[in-house]
N, C-alpha and C positions, 0 to 999 in steps of 0.2 A: 187552712191546714186542719185536719181533723185531730182531735185529742185521742189519746190511747183508748179511752172508754168508747168514744164514737167508733173507732176502728173495730173494737171488740163487738160492738153492737152490729155493725155491718156484717162481720164474719158470722156471728150467731144467725142472723136472718138468712145469709146466703147458704149456710149449712142446712138450715131448715127447709129452704127452697129446694136445694139439691136432693134432700132426702125424700121428697114427694116421689121420686123415681122409684122408691121401695114399696110404694102403695100400702103403706102400713100406718093406719090412723093412730094406733097405740104408740108406735114408735115416734110419731110426730109430736105427741103430747109431751114428750121429754123436753122439748123446747118451750113449752107453754106454762104460764102462770096457772095456778089452779083456778083462778077466777077469769080466765081468758074471755075477751069479748071479741067475737069474729063475725064480720059481715061479708058474706060471700060476693055480693054485688050491691051497688047502691039500690035502695028500695027494698032489699030483702031484710027480713028480721034478723036481729042479732042472735048468734049461737053463743050461749054463755055457759062456761065451765067445761072442764075436760071431758066429762061424761057425755054431755050433749055434742061436743066436738066429735068424739069417737063414734057415737050413734049416727050422727049426720054423715060423716065422711066414710064410715065403713060401707054404707049403702051406696054412696056415690062412687067410691073406688072399685066396688064389686063389678066385675065384668070388664074392667079396662085391662088391656094387654100392655099398655105403655103409658107412662107419665113422664113428660120431659118438660122442664121449665128453662127456657133460654133466658139468661140474665143479660140484659142490655146495659144496664147501669144501676148503681146503688150509691146512696150517699146518706150520711147521718148528720143531723143537727141535734146535739144533746141526746136525749133518749128517744128521739124520733128517727126512724130509718124509712127512706123512700126508695122504692126500686121500680124500674121499668122492665117488664118481662114479656116474653111470648110464652104462654102456657099451652102445651099440647096434651090432650087426653085422647088416646087412641083406644077405641073400643073394639070388642070382638065383632060387633055388627056396626055396619057403616053409619046407621042412623043415630048412634050414640057418640060418635067421635066429635070432639070440639077442639077449637083452637082460638085463643083469645089474646089480643094485645091488651096488657094490664099495667096499671099503676098500682102498687101496693104501698100502704102506709102502715108501719109497725111502731108500736111503743114498747121499748124494752125497760123492764123494771127488775132489778136485782138479778140480772142475767137470764131472765125469762121473757118471752113475748107476752104482754099483758092485753094489748089491743092490736087487732089486725083488721084492716078494712081494704078491700080490693075495689078498684074502679076501672071501667072500660076506658081505654086511652082514647081521648078525643081524636077522631080521624083514623083510629086504629081499625083493624080487621077483627071481626068476629065470624067464625065459620063453624057452623053446627051441622052435623050430618054429612060431613064431607067424606070422601073416600078415605079409607083407613090408611093411615100414614101422615107424615107432616106435609103441610102444603109446601109447594116448591115456589 
């Protein structure tokens, strides 16, 4: 059984993930600690701090017509939240559309996400440059 704090942490992360659909990096920083550490994929360098987050994500979100993250499941253990998602990034041009099966690991500190790391789901699908729209 999850504690009330764990439930609140899951809710925070789920709202954050849902708000990606707004394609607004500045809005997303409202969920983040000032010293956020974000790793987009394993092997990628850490993005540290809200300013770096905005700079990186503004460029990434530019040109996308739709962002939709399907939440498969979420669970918290203490200050850690894990989720399984299917992330859809639909671009204006076919070659920029991306769809990923993801495992996200988040640490929540004082009601803000302080660490976030995404990993490709072993055995999951990664589709880049597919036809615009969600894969069927």
